[in-house]
BAPANU-656823 format. One record per residue: x, z, y of N, C-alpha, C, O in turn; residue in three letters. Coordinates in steps of 0.02 Angstrom, whole numbers, padded with zeros to 5 digits, always signed. Layout:
BEGIN
XZYXZYXZYXZYALA;...
***
This chain:
BEGIN
+03024+06525+08534+02954+06521+08511+02912+06571+08550+02931+06629+08555MET;+02855+06549+08578+02814+06595+08616+02769+06635+08569+02766+06622+08509ASN;+02733+06684+08597+02693+06729+08556+02640+06691+08517+02630+06704+08458LEU;+02606+06643+08550+02553+06606+08517+02580+06566+08458+02552+06568+08404ARG;+02636+06530+08470+02665+06491+08416+02691+06535+08360+02685+06519+08301ASP;+02720+06592+08379+02746+06638+08329+02692+06664+08283+02701+06667+08223GLY;+02634+06683+08313+02579+06708+08273+02549+06654+08229+02531+06666+08172CYS;+02544+06593+08257+02519+06538+08217+02564+06525+08157+02540+06511+08102ARG;+02631+06529+08168+02677+06518+08113+02668+06571+08059+02671+06556+08000ALA;+02657+06634+08080+02646+06688+08033+02583+06675+07992+02583+06683+07931THR;+02529+06655+08027+02466+06642+07991+02474+06584+07942+02449+06587+07886TRP;+02511+06532+07962+02520+06474+07919+02559+06494+07856+02541+06474+07801THR;+02612+06533+07865+02653+06554+07808+02613+06598+07761+02624+06597+07701ALA;+02567+06637+07789+02530+06685+07748+02471+06653+07711+02445+06681+07663ALA;+02452+06594+07733+02395+06561+07700+02329+06587+07725+02321+06599+07785GLY;+02282+06596+07681+02214+06615+07700+02215+06683+07734+02249+06729+07710ARG;+02178+06690+07791+02176+06754+07826+02145+06807+07781+02098+06795+07744ARG;+02174+06866+07786+02148+06922+07748+02179+06927+07679+02163+06974+07642GLY;+02222+06881+07660+02253+06883+07593+02325+06908+07599+02352+06914+07654SER;+02355+06923+07541+02424+06943+07540+02466+06886+07512+02442+06847+07471SER;+02527+06880+07536+02572+06828+07511+02643+06854+07518+02654+06909+07543THR;+02691+06814+07497+02761+06834+07501+02791+06809+07566+02785+06751+07584LYS;+02824+06854+07602+02857+06835+07663+02924+06803+07649+02941+06790+07591GLY;+02964+06790+07701+03028+06756+07694+03075+06795+07648+03114+06765+07610ILE;+03072+06862+07651+03118+06904+07611+03087+06924+07545+03115+06966+07510LEU;+03029+06896+07528+02999+06911+07464+02951+06970+07465+02918+06983+07415GLY;+02947+07006+07521+02902+07063+07525+02831+07039+07537+02819+06986+07566ALA;+02783+07078+07513+02713+07061+07523+02696+07067+07597+02714+07116+07630ALA;+02661+07018+07623+02640+07018+07694+02564+07020+07696+02532+06976+07668VAL;+02536+07069+07729+02463+07073+07737+02443+07038+07801+02465+07058+07855GLN;+02403+06987+07796+02383+06949+07855+02325+06984+07889+02276+07004+07857VAL;+02330+06992+07955+02278+07025+07993+02220+06976+08005+02232+06919+08024VAL;+02159+06999+07993+02101+06958+08007+02098+06941+08081+02124+06978+08123HIS;+02067+06885+08098+02059+06866+08168+02020+06920+08203+01965+06937+08182ARG;+02047+06948+08258+02015+07004+08291+01944+06987+08316+01930+06930+08335PRO;+01901+07037+08316+01834+07030+08345+01839+07047+08419+01849+07105+08437ASP;+01834+06997+08462+01842+07008+08533+01775+07007+08570+01774+06993+08630LEU;+01721+07021+08536+01656+07026+08570+01663+07076+08628+01689+07131+08620THR;+01639+07055+08687+01647+07096+08747+01579+07116+08775+01529+07081+08767ALA;+01577+07173+08808+01516+07198+08839+01530+07211+08913+01572+07252+08930GLN;+01494+07177+08956+01498+07189+09028+01430+07215+09050+01385+07175+09064VAL;+01423+07280+09054+01358+07308+09069+01308+07290+09014+01321+07303+08955GLY;+01252+07260+09033+01201+07241+08984+01214+07173+08953+01175+07151+08911SER;+01267+07139+08973+01281+07071+08950+01333+07073+08893+01388+07098+08901VAL;+01313+07046+08836+01359+07040+08779+01388+06970+08780+01351+06921+08781THR;+01455+06965+08779+01490+06901+08780+01525+06889+08713+01547+06937+08681LEU;+01530+06826+08693+01565+06809+08631+01636+06836+08630+01661+06857+08578ARG;+01667+06837+08688+01736+06861+08696+01746+06876+08770+01703+06858+08810ASN;+01801+06906+08790+01809+06927+08859+01837+06875+08906+01850+06891+08964PRO;+01846+06813+08884+01878+06762+08927+01826+06716+08958+01786+06684+08923VAL;+01827+06713+09024+01781+06670+09062+01822+06625+09109+01881+06636+09119MET;+01789+06576+09136+01818+06540+09192+01806+06581+09255+01766+06627+09255THR;+01841+06564+09308+01831+06598+09373+01795+06551+09420+01806+06491+09420ALA;+01752+06579+09460+01713+06539+09507+01759+06499+09553+01809+06524+09579SER;+01740+06436+09564+01778+06393+09608+01832+06353+09575+01862+06309+09606GLY;+01844+06366+09510+01899+06331+09475+01875+06290+09416+01915+06256+09385THR;+01811+06294+09400+01785+06258+09341+01729+06210+09359+01696+06184+09315ALA;+01718+06199+09423+01666+06153+09445+01598+06186+09448+01591+06247+09436GLY;+01547+06146+09463+01478+06171+09468+01441+06167+09402+01390+06200+09392HIS;+01467+06125+09356+01431+06114+09293+01477+06110+09234+01516+06155+09220GLY;+01471+06054+09197+01506+06047+09134+01571+06006+09140+01591+05974+09092ALA;+01603+06008+09198+01662+05967+09209+01717+05979+09158+01752+05931+09139GLU;+01726+06040+09135+01780+06055+09088+01762+06041+09015+01804+06049+08971LEU;+01701+06019+09003+01679+06006+08934+01719+05950+08901+01722+05946+08839ALA;+01750+05907+08941+01790+05853+08913+01855+05879+08882+01888+05843+08845ALA;+01874+05941+08897+01938+05967+08875+01933+06018+08819+01980+06024+08779TYR;+01878+06054+08814+01869+06102+08760+01795+06122+08756+01756+06106+08800PHE;+01778+06157+08703+01709+06179+08692+01693+06237+08738+01719+06292+08728ASP;+01651+06226+08787+01636+06278+08836+01600+06337+08803+01605+06394+08828LEU;+01565+06325+08749+01530+06380+08716+01577+06427+08680+01557+06481+08658SER;+01641+06408+08674+01690+06451+08641+01711+06509+08686+01738+06559+08662SER;+01699+06503+08751+01718+06556+08798+01665+06610+08802+01608+06602+08779LEU;+01684+06666+08831+01636+06719+08844+01581+06694+08890+01522+06706+08879GLY;+01601+06659+08944+01554+06631+08991+01590+06582+09036+01651+06584+09044ALA;+01551+06537+09066+01575+06492+09117+01546+06516+09184+01486+06516+09193VAL;+01590+06536+09229+01568+06557+09296+01576+06496+09342+01631+06470+09350VAL;+01521+06475+09370+01521+06413+09409+01542+06425+09481+01547+06482+09504VAL;+01555+06371+09516+01573+06374+09587+01514+06402+09626+01456+06390+09609LYS;+01529+06441+09678+01477+06476+09715+01428+06428+09748+01447+06377+09777SER;+01364+06446+09743+01310+06404+09770+01271+06444+09821+01257+06503+09811VAL;+01253+06412+09876+01213+06443+09929+01142+06417+09925+01127+06369+09889SER;+01097+06449+09962+01028+06427+09961+01021+06356+09986+00983+06316+09958ALA;+01057+06339+10039+01055+06273+10069+01123+06238+10059+01173+06271+10050GLU;+01124+06171+10062+01188+06135+10055+01239+06155+10108+01221+06173+10164PRO;+01303+06151+10090+01356+06169+10136+01415+06121+10125+01435+06110+10068TRP;+01441+06093+10179+01493+06042+10174+01563+06069+10160+01607+06031+10138ASP;+01575+06132+10171+01641+06160+10161+01688+06144+10218+01666+06124+10272GLY;+01752+06154+10207+01803+06146+10259+01833+06076+10260+01830+06041+10210ASN;+01862+06057+10317+01894+05991+10320+01958+05990+10278+01989+06042+10268PRO;+01979+05932+10255+02042+05926+10217+02102+05931+10265+02095+05923+10325PRO;+02160+05944+10236+02174+05960+10166+02150+06029+10147+02147+06074+10189PRO;+02132+06037+10083+02100+06099+10060+02143+06139+10012+02133+06200+10004ARG;+02191+06108+09980+02233+06142+09931+02306+06132+09947+02327+06078+09967LEU;+02345+06185+09939+02418+06182+09949+02453+06215+09891+02451+06276+09885LEU;+02485+06176+09847+02522+06206+09791+02581+06247+09817+02614+06228+09865PRO;+02593+06304+09785+02648+06348+09803+02688+06364+09740+02669+06347+09685LEU;+02745+06397+09750+02789+06412+09694+02756+06455+09642+02769+06447+09582ALA;+02713+06501+09663+02681+06548+09615+02606+06547+09622+02574+06599+09617ALA;+02577+06488+09633+02505+06484+09638+02484+06430+09687+02515+06377+09690GLY;+02433+06444+09725+02411+06396+09776+02373+06431+09831+02349+06487+09823MET;+02369+06397+09887+02329+06419+09944+02271+06370+09949+02281+06310+09949LEU;+02209+06397+09954+02152+06352+09958+02106+06370+10015+02099+06428+10033ASN;+02075+06319+10043+02026+06328+10095+01971+06276+10085+01957+06235+10129SER;+01940+06278+10026+01888+06230+10010+01825+06243+10051+01791+06196+10072VAL;+01810+06306+10062+01753+06322+10105+01686+06324+10070+01635+06315+10102GLY;+01686+06334+10003+01624+06345+09966+01575+06287+09970+01515+06297+09975LEU;+01602+06226+09969+01560+06167+09970+01512+06166+09911+01532+06179+09854GLN;+01448+06151+09924+01400+06144+09870+01338+06108+09896+01329+06101+09956ASN;+01295+06086+09850+01237+06047+09868+01172+06087+09871+01118+06059+09875ARG;+01179+06153+09870+01120+06196+09874+01092+06215+09807+01102+06179+09757GLY;+01056+06271+09805+01032+06299+09742+00983+06254+09706+00986+06248+09645MET;+00937+06222+09742+00887+06180+09708+00920+06123+09669+00901+06111+09612ASP;+00969+06090+09699+01002+06034+09665+01047+06060+09609+01055+06027+09558ARG;+01077+06118+09619+01119+06146+09566+01076+06160+09504+01095+06143+09448TRP;+01019+06190+09514+00975+06205+09458+00951+06142+09422+00947+06141+09361ARG;+00934+06091+09461+00904+06032+09430+00955+05981+09405+00940+05944+09358SER;+01016+05980+09434+01064+05928+09417+01126+05953+09381+01150+05921+09334GLU;+01153+06010+09401+01217+06034+09374+01208+06081+09314+01246+06079+09266GLU;+01157+06124+09318+01148+06174+09265+01127+06145+09198+01155+06165+09147LEU;+01080+06098+09195+01057+06074+09129+01113+06047+09084+01115+06067+09026PRO;+01158+06004+09109+01211+05981+09063+01259+06037+09044+01288+06035+08989PRO;+01268+06087+09087+01311+06143+09069+01277+06186+09016+01309+06205+08967LEU;+01213+06201+09025+01176+06241+08976+01173+06205+08909+01172+06237+08856ALA;+01171+06138+08911+01167+06099+08849+01229+06105+08806+01227+06091+08746ALA;+01285+06127+08834+01346+06137+08795+01342+06200+08752+01383+06210+08708THR;+01292+06243+08766+01287+06306+08731+01326+06362+08764+01328+06418+08737GLY;+01356+06348+08821+01395+06399+08856+01349+06452+08887+01294+06438+08909ALA;+01373+06514+08888+01341+06565+08928+01364+06555+09000+01423+06546+09013SER;+01317+06555+09047+01331+06538+09116+01322+06598+09161+01273+06634+09156VAL;+01371+06609+09205+01364+06657+09259+01359+06618+09324+01406+06584+09343VAL;+01302+06623+09357+01291+06588+09419+01322+06628+09476+01313+06689+09480ALA;+01359+06595+09520+01390+06628+09577+01352+06608+09640+01338+06549+09651SER;+01335+06656+09682+01298+06642+09743+01336+06669+09804+01376+06715+09798ILE;+01323+06639+09861+01354+06662+09923+01309+06646+09982+01261+06608+09976TRP;+01325+06675+10040+01289+06661+10101+01326+06688+10161+01368+06733+10155GLY;+01309+06661+10220+01340+06685+10282+01306+06749+10307+01335+06786+10347PHE;+01244+06761+10285+01207+06820+10307+01179+06856+10246+01176+06828+10191THR;+01160+06919+10256+01129+06956+10201+01066+06921+10178+01052+06917+10118ALA;+01027+06896+10225+00965+06861+10208+00979+06800+10165+00939+06783+10121ALA;+01036+06767+10177+01053+06707+10139+01068+06724+10066+01055+06684+10021ALA;+01096+06783+10053+01107+06805+09984+01040+06815+09949+01032+06794+09891TYR;+00993+06845+09983+00927+06855+09953+00894+06788+09939+00862+06779+09887GLU;+00901+06741+09985+00871+06675+09977+00902+06638+09918+00866+06607+09878GLN;+00968+06640+09912+01002+06606+09857+00981+06636+09790+00968+06600+09742ALA;+00979+06703+09786+00960+06736+09724+00887+06721+09706+00871+06707+09648ALA;+00843+06722+09756+00773+06709+09744+00762+06637+09722+00720+06624+09678ALA;+00800+06590+09751+00794+06520+09732+00817+06509+09660+00790+06468+09624ALA;+00868+06546+09640+00894+06540+09571+00841+06558+09520+00834+06525+09469LEU;+00803+06612+09534+00755+06637+09484+00683+06622+09504+00636+06655+09479VAL;+00673+06574+09548+00605+06559+09573+00557+06539+09517+00497+06550+09522SER;+00584+06510+09464+00542+06490+09407+00561+06531+09345+00550+06510+09288GLU;+00588+06590+09357+00613+06632+09303+00687+06621+09293+00715+06573+09318GLY;+00720+06665+09256+00791+06657+09243+00804+06590+09209+00774+06575+09157PRO;+00849+06549+09237+00862+06483+09207+00893+06489+09137+00930+06537+09123PRO;+00878+06442+09094+00905+06441+09027+00981+06439+09029+01010+06398+09065ALA;+01013+06482+08992+01085+06484+08987+01119+06532+09034+01176+06552+09022GLY;+01085+06552+09087+01115+06597+09137+01107+06669+09113+01052+06692+09101VAL;+01164+06705+09107+01162+06773+09081+01174+06825+09135+01160+06884+09125VAL;+01200+06804+09192+01214+06852+09247+01225+06812+09311+01233+06751+09310ALA;+01224+06849+09366+01236+06820+09432+01294+06857+09464+01293+06919+09468VAL;+01343+06820+09488+01400+06850+09524+01392+06836+09598+01393+06778+09619GLU;+01384+06888+09638+01378+06881+09710+01448+06880+09740+01482+06931+09741ALA;+01468+06822+09765+01533+06815+09797+01526+06841+09869+01509+06803+09915ASN;+01539+06905+09878+01528+06935+09944+01592+06936+09986+01593+06966+10039ILE;+01643+06902+09962+01705+06894+10002+01698+06833+10046+01741+06789+10047SER;+01643+06829+10082+01627+06772+10125+01619+06796+10197+01601+06853+10209CYS;+01631+06752+10245+01622+06771+10316+01551+06792+10330+01503+06763+10304PRO;+01543+06843+10370+01478+06870+10389+01465+06856+10463+01494+06889+10506ASN;+01423+06807+10478+01412+06788+10548+01375+06842+10586+01372+06840+10647VAL;+01346+06890+10550+01312+06945+10583+01361+06999+10606+01342+07046+10640GLU;+01424+06992+10587+01474+07043+10604+01539+07009+10624+01593+07024+10597ASP;+01534+06963+10673+01592+06929+10701+01635+06896+10646+01697+06897+10649ARG;+01602+06867+10597+01633+06829+10543+01682+06871+10501+01727+06843+10470ARG;+01672+06936+10500+01709+06977+10453+01680+06968+10383+01625+06941+10376LYS;+01715+06990+10334+01692+06984+10265+01643+07040+10249+01654+07097+10269MET;+01590+07025+10212+01546+07077+10188+01586+07128+10147+01574+07188+10150PHE;+01633+07102+10107+01671+07144+10060+01722+07189+10094+01757+07226+10060ALA;+01727+07186+10160+01777+07227+10194+01751+07293+10220+01789+07331+10251HIS;+01688+07308+10209+01660+07373+10231+01605+07394+10184+01572+07352+10153SER;+01596+07459+10178+01542+07484+10135+01474+07460+10160+01430+07444+10120CYS;+01467+07458+10226+01404+07434+10255+01391+07362+10235+01335+07344+10215HIS;+01442+07319+10241+01434+07249+10224+01420+07240+10150+01377+07200+10131GLY;+01457+07277+10107+01446+07272+10035+01375+07292+10017+01341+07258+09979VAL;+01352+07347+10047+01284+07371+10033+01232+07320+10054+01184+07308+10018THR;+01242+07290+10112+01194+07240+10136+01191+07179+10091+01137+07159+10070GLU;+01248+07150+10077+01249+07088+10038+01226+07099+09966+01186+07060+09940ALA;+01252+07150+09934+01233+07164+09865+01160+07184+09861+01124+07162+09816VAL;+01138+07225+09907+01068+07245+09907+01021+07186+09917+00969+07183+09885GLY;+01041+07139+09960+01000+07080+09972+00997+07036+09910+00944+07011+09892ALA;+01055+07026+09877+01056+06986+09815+01013+07018+09761+00977+06984+09725ALA;+01018+07084+09755+00977+07120+09705+00903+07112+09720+00862+07105+09675ALA;+00886+07114+09784+00815+07107+09803+00790+07037+09784+00734+07030+09761ALA;+00832+06986+09794+00812+06918+09777+00804+06908+09702+00760+06871+09681GLY;+00845+06942+09663+00840+06934+09590+00782+06973+09560+00756+06955+09508LEU;+00761+07026+09594+00705+07067+09571+00714+07091+09499+00666+07095+09461ARG;+00776+07107+09481+00789+07134+09416+00786+07084+09359+00788+07103+09300GLY;+00783+07020+09375+00775+06969+09323+00840+06953+09287+00839+06930+09230SER;+00898+06964+09320+00963+06951+09290+01012+07005+09313+01005+07032+09368LEU;+01061+07022+09272+01112+07070+09293+01152+07041+09352+01164+06981+09355PRO;+01171+07085+09397+01208+07065+09457+01278+07093+09456+01288+07153+09447LEU;+01328+07049+09466+01398+07070+09474+01418+07057+09546+01395+07008+09577TRP;+01460+07099+09574+01485+07090+09643+01559+07074+09641+01599+07113+09615ALA;+01578+07016+09669+01649+06997+09672+01678+07022+09737+01657+07003+09792LYS;+01729+07066+09731+01757+07101+09788+01824+07073+09809+01858+07038+09771LEU;+01844+07090+09870+01906+07066+09900+01962+07118+09892+01949+07178+09896SER;+02024+07095+09881+02081+07141+09879+02108+07158+09948+02152+07200+09955PRO;+02082+07125+09999+02109+07132+10067+02079+07192+10103+02056+07187+10160ASN;+02080+07249+10069+02051+07310+10097+02097+07369+10081+02144+07363+10042VAL;+02083+07426+10112+02126+07485+10101+02099+07531+10047+02138+07569+10018THR;+02034+07530+10032+02006+07575+09982+01956+07536+09939+01895+07541+09949ASP;+01981+07497+09892+01938+07457+09850+01892+07498+09805+01834+07480+09797LEU;+01916+07554+09776+01870+07595+09735+01808+07618+09774+01754+07621+09745PRO;+01816+07634+09837+01759+07654+09877+01708+07597+09883+01648+07608+09879GLU;+01733+07537+09894+01689+07479+09901+01657+07461+09834+01599+07439+09833LEU;+01693+07471+09779+01663+07459+09713+01606+07507+09701+01555+07488+09673ALA;+01615+07569+09723+01561+07618+09717+01501+07599+09758+01443+07608+09737GLY;+01513+07573+09818+01458+07552+09861+01420+07494+09830+01359+07492+09834ALA;+01456+07448+09798+01423+07392+09764+01378+07416+09708+01322+07391+09699ALA;+01403+07463+09669+01364+07490+09613+01301+07525+09639+01247+07517+09610ALA;+01308+07563+09692+01251+07599+09719+01199+07551+09749+01140+07567+09751GLN;+01222+07493+09772+01177+07444+09803+01141+07400+09752+01097+07361+09771ALA;+01160+07405+09689+01124+07367+09638+01167+07323+09593+01140+07288+09551GLY;+01233+07324+09602+01277+07284+09559+01286+07321+09492+01303+07380+09491ALA;+01276+07285+09438+01287+07314+09372+01361+07315+09354+01383+07357+09315GLU;+01399+07268+09384+01471+07264+09371+01505+07237+09434+01473+07211+09479ALA;+01571+07246+09436+01610+07218+09491+01663+07171+09463+01690+07183+09409VAL;+01677+07117+09499+01730+07070+09481+01788+07081+09529+01780+07077+09590THR;+01847+07095+09501+01906+07113+09540+01964+07068+09519+01986+07072+09462LEU;+01991+07026+09564+01978+07022+09635+01973+06949+09656+01986+06903+09617VAL;+01952+06939+09718+01953+06873+09747+02024+06859+09774+02070+06898+09761ASN;+02032+06804+09810+02098+06785+09833+02125+06831+09888+02088+06867+09920THR;+02191+06829+09896+02224+06866+09950+02232+06819+10010+02252+06762+10003VAL;+02216+06844+10068+02218+06802+10128+02289+06781+10144+02336+06822+10144MET;+02298+06716+10159+02364+06690+10175+02361+06634+10225+02307+06610+10242GLY;+02419+06613+10248+02424+06560+10297+02489+06522+10286+02542+06553+10276LEU;+02486+06456+10287+02546+06414+10282+02549+06369+10343+02499+06338+10362ALA;+02607+06367+10375+02617+06327+10436+02668+06272+10424+02715+06280+10386LEU;+02658+06216+10458+02708+06164+10460+02760+06185+10512+02744+06187+10572ASP;+02822+06200+10492+02870+06225+10541+02888+06175+10596+02912+06194+10649PRO;+02876+06111+10583+02892+06060+10634+02840+06059+10690+02857+06042+10747ALA;+02778+06076+10673+02725+06073+10723+02694+06140+10740+02664+06149+10793THR;+02701+06188+10695+02670+06253+10704+02596+06252+10685+02562+06303+10693GLY;+02572+06196+10660+02501+06191+10641+02490+06214+10569+02535+06207+10527HIS;+02431+06240+10554+02415+06258+10484+02418+06198+10439+02399+06143+10458PRO;+02441+06208+10377+02445+06155+10329+02376+06139+10297+02367+06086+10267ARG;+02329+06185+10304+02262+06174+10277+02213+06159+10334+02220+06184+10389LEU;+02164+06117+10319+02118+06096+10370+02075+06152+10398+02053+06149+10455GLY;+02063+06204+10358+02023+06260+10381+02064+06315+10413+02037+06368+10430GLY;+02130+06304+10421+02173+06356+10449+02203+06397+10394+02243+06373+10354GLY;+02184+06461+10391+02208+06504+10338+02173+06488+10273+02126+06447+10271GLY;+02195+06521+10219+02165+06508+10154+02172+06568+10108+02197+06620+10128GLY;+02151+06559+10047+02154+06611+09997+02210+06598+09947+02212+06545+09916GLY;+02255+06647+09939+02310+06641+09892+02287+06662+09823+02257+06715+09814LEU;+02300+06620+09774+02281+06635+09704+02338+06614+09658+02387+06584+09680SER;+02331+06631+09594+02382+06613+09546+02426+06673+09527+02410+06729+09544GLY;+02481+06661+09491+02524+06715+09466+02546+06764+09520+02558+06823+09505PRO;+02553+06741+09581+02577+06786+09634+02531+06846+09644+02555+06899+09665ALA;+02466+06840+09631+02421+06895+09644+02403+06935+09581+02362+06981+09584ILE;+02433+06917+09524+02415+06953+09463+02428+07028+09468+02384+07066+09448HIS;+02485+07051+09494+02494+07123+09500+02443+07156+09547+02426+07214+09537PRO;+02420+07119+09596+02368+07145+09641+02304+07157+09602+02271+07209+09610VAL;+02286+07109+09559+02225+07116+09519+02232+07174+09469+02184+07212+09460ALA;+02290+07180+09438+02300+07234+09389+02292+07302+09423+02259+07347+09396VAL;+02322+07310+09482+02315+07374+09517+02243+07387+09538+02219+07443+09533ARG;+02209+07335+09561+02139+07343+09582+02096+07367+09524+02056+07413+09531ALA;+02104+07335+09466+02066+07354+09407+02084+07425+09386+02040+07466+09371VAL;+02148+07440+09384+02171+07506+09363+02143+07562+09407+02117+07612+09382TYR;+02147+07553+09473+02123+07605+09519+02048+07612+09517+02022+07668+09522GLU;+02012+07556+09511+01939+07561+09509+01916+07591+09443+01866+07628+09441CYS;+01952+07577+09388+01934+07609+09325+01946+07684+09328+01905+07722+09301ARG;+01999+07706+09360+02011+07778+09368+01956+07810+09408+01934+07865+09392GLN;+01935+07777+09461+01884+07806+09506+01814+07802+09478+01772+07844+09492ALA;+01801+07751+09436+01734+07740+09410+01737+07726+09335+01733+07668+09314HIS;+01745+07777+09294+01755+07768+09221+01700+07728+09187+01713+07693+09138PRO;+01639+07733+09212+01583+07701+09178+01562+07634+09208+01514+07604+09185GLY;+01597+07611+09259+01577+07549+09293+01604+07488+09257+01665+07483+09249LEU;+01563+07441+09236+01589+07380+09206+01631+07340+09256+01612+07333+09314PRO;+01689+07316+09232+01736+07280+09276+01757+07215+09243+01774+07213+09184ILE;+01757+07162+09283+01784+07098+09262+01848+07086+09302+01846+07087+09364VAL;+01904+07076+09269+01968+07067+09302+01985+06994+09311+01975+06954+09265GLY;+02009+06976+09370+02028+06907+09383+02084+06906+09435+02085+06945+09482VAL;+02132+06861+09423+02188+06854+09469+02252+06838+09431+02282+06881+09400GLY;+02272+06775+09434+02336+06756+09404+02339+06757+09329+02394+06763+09301GLY;+02283+06752+09295+02284+06752+09222+02301+06682+09197+02263+06635+09207VAL;+02358+06675+09165+02379+06610+09139+02403+06614+09066+02426+06565+09038SER;+02397+06673+09036+02418+06682+08966+02377+06737+08934+02344+06776+08968SER;+02381+06740+08867+02347+06794+08833+02374+06862+08852+02337+06911+08855GLY;+02439+06866+08865+02469+06930+08885+02443+06951+08953+02432+07011+08964ALA;+02432+06904+08999+02403+06920+09064+02333+06950+09055+02316+06999+09087ASP;+02294+06918+09012+02226+06942+08999+02229+07012+08969+02191+07056+08989ALA;+02273+07022+08921+02280+07088+08889+02299+07141+08940+02276+07198+08935ALA;+02342+07123+08987+02363+07172+09038+02304+07196+09079+02298+07256+09093GLU;+02259+07151+09098+02200+07171+09135+02153+07213+09093+02122+07260+09118LEU;+02147+07196+09029+02105+07235+08984+02134+07305+08975+02097+07354+08974LEU;+02199+07309+08968+02232+07375+08963+02222+07415+09026+02216+07476+09024VAL;+02222+07382+09083+02212+07416+09147+02142+07443+09155+02130+07488+09196ALA;+02095+07417+09116+02027+07443+09118+01972+07392+09125+01913+07411+09132GLY;+01989+07328+09125+01937+07276+09130+01900+07270+09064+01928+07280+09010ALA;+01836+07252+09069+01796+07239+09010+01798+07165+08990+01784+07148+08933ASP;+01816+07123+09037+01823+07051+09026+01868+07024+09081+01883+07058+09129ALA;+01889+06961+09072+01935+06931+09121+01911+06860+09137+01872+06830+09100VAL;+01936+06834+09192+01922+06765+09211+01987+06728+09223+02036+06756+09248GLN;+01987+06664+09204+02045+06620+09213+02028+06570+09267+01977+06534+09261VAL;+02069+06566+09319+02053+06523+09375+02105+06470+09391+02100+06414+09365GLY;+02153+06487+09433+02200+06438+09459+02239+06402+09403+02257+06344+09412THR;+02252+06435+09348+02288+06404+09292+02253+06340+09269+02284+06296+09241ALA;+02188+06336+09279+02149+06279+09257+02167+06216+09296+02159+06160+09269THR;+02191+06223+09357+02210+06164+09396+02271+06129+09365+02275+06068+09366PHE;+02316+06168+09337+02375+06139+09304+02361+06118+09233+02391+06071+09207ALA;+02316+06154+09200+02299+06141+09130+02225+06153+09120+02203+06210+09116ASP;+02185+06100+09117+02112+06109+09110+02092+06148+09048+02036+06175+09045PRO;+02136+06152+08998+02122+06191+08938+02143+06264+08945+02139+06301+08896ARG;+02165+06284+09002+02192+06352+09010+02146+06407+08986+02169+06452+08951ALA;+02081+06406+09002+02038+06461+08977+02037+06465+08901+02040+06520+08873PRO;+02033+06407+08867+02033+06407+08794+02100+06429+08767+02103+06466+08717ALA;+02154+06408+08799+02221+06428+08777+02231+06503+08785+02259+06535+08740ARG;+02209+06530+08841+02215+06603+08853+02178+06641+08799+02201+06692+08774VAL;+02119+06616+08780+02080+06649+08727+02119+06647+08661+02123+06698+08626LEU;+02147+06590+08644+02186+06585+08582+02245+06634+08584+02259+06667+08534GLU;+02278+06637+08640+02336+06681+08646+02316+06755+08645+02354+06797+08621GLU;+02257+06770+08671+02233+06840+08669+02218+06860+08597+02234+06916+08576LEU;+02188+06815+08559+02178+06829+08487+02246+06843+08454+02253+06890+08415HIS;+02295+06801+08470+02361+06809+08440+02393+06875+08461+02425+06909+08421ALA;+02385+06894+08524+02414+06956+08550+02383+07015+08513+02419+07061+08493TRP;+02317+07014+08505+02284+07069+08470+02307+07074+08397+02319+07128+08372CYS;+02312+07016+08364+02334+07015+08295+02405+07042+08289+02420+07080+08243ALA;+02448+07022+08335+02518+07044+08333+02525+07118+08345+02573+07149+08323ALA;+02476+07148+08381+02479+07219+08397+02432+07261+08353+02421+07319+08366HIS;+02406+07229+08300+02365+07266+08253+02298+07288+08281+02270+07338+08258GLY;+02271+07252+08329+02207+07269+08359+02153+07228+08326+02154+07166+08330ILE;+02106+07261+08294+02054+07226+08256+01995+07205+08299+01960+07157+08282ALA;+01983+07240+08354+01928+07222+08398+01944+07243+08469+01992+07281+08480ASP;+01905+07219+08516+01918+07232+08587+01918+07306+08603+01955+07328+08647LEU;+01876+07343+08569+01871+07415+08582+01936+07451+08563+01948+07507+08584LYS;+01977+07416+08522+02040+07447+08502+02096+07438+08551+02151+07465+08541GLY;+02084+07400+08605+02136+07391+08655+02144+07455+08696+02095+07479+08725ILE;+02203+07484+08698+02213+07547+08735+02207+07536+08810+02222+07482+08835PRO;+02185+07588+08845+02182+07586+08918+02235+07632+08946+02238+07691+08929HIS;+02276+07606+08990+02333+07643+09015+02313+07705+09055+02351+07753+09061ALA;+02251+07704+09082+02232+07760+09126+02185+07808+09090+02151+07848+09124ASN;+02182+07807+09025+02140+07855+08989+02179+07919+08977+02153+07966+08947GLN;
***
């Protein structure tokens, strides 16, 4: 019996939550109330700490057919640029033993169409939405952010996540997230485009030697929170031909294989920046995975690759996190201990 089923069995045997009843051995059993998992990421209050991860839940309400999107802390949509972008040639996804390698290439139809076509049905679900933006240049981040809020903050959008783990054509296609200079440029440009109308989160890359330093640079440049981490760079080759298995060449490794990478990133950044809001992401496929990131110092978590195998994964992780907290006597999110305190 897994943790979720075990806790459900306990609740069923006990009857109404918050009441006392007789356990199997006749002793009184006090049922723990459903934990309050309200989460705070900077100035943003979320119903709970579980969100989708950008790139894994579509541009709009695609997952609404599987569960109530408003039950999550937020839905983080696929990254959108100021102008349409076709993405990379196929094949784009490669399943692996402990996750997948992807090279989708941030395909999207541009900010104007996202606002007019994709956002309204998503907002209609009652979900809190985190818009993700990206660009090849610093100026493109400002343009995407400005286009998002050109008519004021869109209904339902509670924050903007700047995916700065993108190639920078102004610096020989290196990632903005790989240097303090690049982080400062991209985050500063996104902040300028938003003009303070929405909180800004910066999604950082694990493919660096000093992530806490880059997290600090993001905060100084205008990010209210950081999202840790994006995918780990990888490459898969066909041994018969020596050619890459993905159409774009290399790709980003995600899934359970990178969960320890995400935990360490969150842990080290929390140690370096005690007051910086952190969203943890990477290989979360269970409530225990989410709890581990919260214990490491995250204020909220995102569920990504697990959704490809199970579209209900974000809702299931939330259910299991409730069960984990109840099983450990945690009444609210603030009661979760942090290993680095």
